[in-house]
C-alpha positions as CSV (number, residue, x, y, z in Angstrom):
1,M,-41.6,-24.2,-0.1
2,K,-39.6,-22.0,2.2
3,R,-39.6,-24.7,4.9
4,Q,-38.2,-27.3,2.6
5,F,-35.4,-25.0,1.6
6,F,-34.2,-24.4,5.1
7,Q,-34.5,-28.1,5.9
8,T,-32.1,-28.9,3.0
9,I,-29.3,-26.6,4.3
10,P,-26.8,-28.9,5.8
11,V,-26.3,-28.4,9.5
12,S,-22.5,-28.3,9.1
13,L,-22.8,-25.3,6.7
14,F,-24.9,-23.5,9.2
15,L,-22.4,-24.2,12.0
16,F,-19.5,-23.1,9.8
17,S,-21.3,-19.9,9.0
18,L,-22.0,-19.2,12.6
19,V,-18.3,-19.8,13.6
20,L,-17.1,-17.6,10.8
21,W,-19.4,-14.8,11.8
22,T,-18.4,-15.1,15.4
23,Q,-14.7,-14.9,14.6
24,L,-15.2,-11.9,12.4
25,Y,-17.3,-10.2,15.1
26,C,-14.6,-10.8,17.7
27,Q,-11.8,-9.6,15.6
28,T,-13.4,-6.3,14.7
29,G,-13.7,-5.6,18.4
30,R,-9.9,-5.7,18.7
31,R,-8.8,-4.4,15.3
32,D,-6.7,-1.6,16.9
33,K,-3.9,-4.0,18.1
34,Y,-1.3,-1.4,17.0
35,I,-0.9,2.2,18.1
36,K,1.5,5.1,17.5
37,V,3.8,6.1,20.4
38,F,5.2,9.6,20.0
39,F,8.5,10.7,21.5
40,P,9.5,14.2,22.7
41,N,11.6,14.7,19.5
42,G,8.6,14.2,17.3
43,E,9.5,10.7,16.1
44,A,7.1,7.8,16.5
45,V,7.0,4.0,16.5
46,T,4.2,1.7,15.8
47,A,3.7,-0.4,19.0
48,E,1.9,-3.7,19.2
49,L,-0.3,-3.8,22.3
50,A,0.2,-6.4,25.0
51,V,-2.8,-6.1,27.2
52,S,-4.0,-9.5,28.3
53,P,-2.0,-11.6,30.8
54,A,-1.2,-14.1,27.9
55,E,0.0,-11.3,25.6
56,R,2.1,-9.7,28.3
57,E,3.6,-13.1,29.2
58,K,4.6,-13.8,25.6
59,G,5.8,-10.3,24.8
60,L,8.4,-10.4,22.0
61,M,9.5,-13.9,22.7
62,F,10.8,-15.9,19.6
63,R,10.7,-12.8,17.4
64,Q,13.6,-12.8,14.9
65,E,13.7,-9.0,14.4
66,L,12.2,-5.7,15.5
67,K,12.5,-2.8,13.1
68,P,13.5,0.7,14.3
69,D,10.0,2.0,13.9
70,Q,8.4,-0.9,15.8
71,G,7.9,-1.7,19.5
72,M,5.6,-3.4,22.0
73,L,3.6,-1.5,24.6
74,F,2.6,-3.5,27.7
75,V,-0.5,-2.1,29.4
76,F,-1.2,-3.1,33.0
77,E,-4.4,-2.7,35.0
78,E,-2.7,-0.8,37.8
79,E,0.6,0.8,38.7
80,D,3.1,-1.5,40.3
81,Q,6.7,-2.6,40.1
82,Y,6.8,-4.8,37.1
83,T,9.9,-6.7,36.3
84,F,10.9,-8.1,32.9
85,W,13.2,-10.8,31.8
86,M,14.5,-11.9,28.4
87,K,13.8,-15.6,28.4
88,N,13.2,-16.9,24.9
89,T,13.7,-13.3,23.6
90,L,16.1,-13.5,20.6
91,I,16.9,-9.8,20.1
92,P,18.4,-7.3,22.5
93,L,16.0,-4.6,23.6
94,D,15.6,-1.2,25.3
95,I,13.0,-1.5,28.0
96,I,11.2,1.7,29.1
97,W,8.9,1.9,32.2
98,L,6.2,4.6,32.2
99,N,4.0,5.8,35.1
100,S,0.3,6.7,34.7
101,H,1.3,10.1,33.4
102,R,3.3,8.4,30.7
103,Q,6.6,9.7,32.0
104,I,9.7,7.6,31.8
105,I,10.5,6.4,35.4
106,H,13.1,3.7,34.5
107,L,15.1,2.8,31.4
108,E,17.2,-0.3,30.7
109,E,19.2,0.0,27.6
110,N,20.6,-2.8,25.4
111,V,19.2,-5.7,27.5
112,P,20.7,-8.9,26.1
113,P,18.8,-12.1,25.2
114,C,19.0,-14.8,27.9
115,P,20.5,-18.0,26.5
116,A,20.0,-20.1,29.6
117,D,18.3,-20.2,32.9
118,P,18.4,-18.5,35.3
119,C,17.6,-15.3,33.5
120,P,18.1,-11.9,35.2
121,S,15.1,-9.7,35.9
122,Y,15.1,-6.0,35.1
123,G,12.8,-3.5,36.7
124,P,12.2,-0.1,38.4
125,E,12.2,0.9,42.0
126,K,9.1,3.0,41.2
127,K,5.6,1.9,40.1
128,A,4.8,1.8,36.4
129,L,1.6,1.4,34.4
130,Y,3.1,0.9,31.0
131,V,6.3,-0.7,29.6
132,L,7.6,0.0,26.1
133,E,10.1,-2.3,24.4
134,L,12.1,-1.1,21.5
135,R,15.0,-2.5,19.5
136,A,18.3,-2.1,21.4
137,G,19.8,1.3,20.8
138,R,16.6,3.2,19.9
139,A,16.3,4.9,23.3
140,R,19.7,6.5,22.8
141,E,19.0,7.4,19.2
142,L,15.7,9.1,20.3
143,G,17.5,10.9,23.1
144,L,15.2,9.4,25.8
145,K,15.9,10.2,29.4
146,L,14.1,10.0,32.8
147,Y,10.9,11.9,33.1
148,D,10.5,12.4,29.4
149,Q,6.8,12.1,28.5
150,L,5.6,9.9,25.7
151,E,2.3,10.3,24.0
152,F,-0.2,7.7,22.8
153,I,-3.9,7.1,22.6
154,L,-5.2,3.7,23.7
155,P,-8.1,2.2,21.8
156,D,-11.5,2.1,23.5
157,W,-11.3,-1.7,24.1
158,V,-8.3,-1.3,26.4
159,K,-9.4,-0.7,30.0
160,K,-7.9,2.6,31.1
């Protein structure tokens, strides 16, 4: 009797269940896509993580808005001189480069969107491991300056 039951389950239903289970399993492995970044004055933003090359390449492109309590934290595999541009970015941003100690090593305020090619690049003369993008004006509102240290905890799935 058991054998007949399993033979009557359509193969498509079995495959659908397998795909659904796989998607749920993969999503739970990366459920911590957002983290809190704390500033020296005690304020914090919720930052979306950009860890993979594809996530870092897309960044905040095509976003219509970024709230004052939001940002995006780019996480790189190693310290280097990373440059950013504003191609297809619709909102002005503050871009903050951090070294491996999470200290601000470079800050570009109120970087405008780039309406046409070629777009200028922005970057530090020092090596960074992280880059935080905030809505334009937030760095000044938060009183951020060079060598301020930011605090955040990366989830376990991010290679540190």
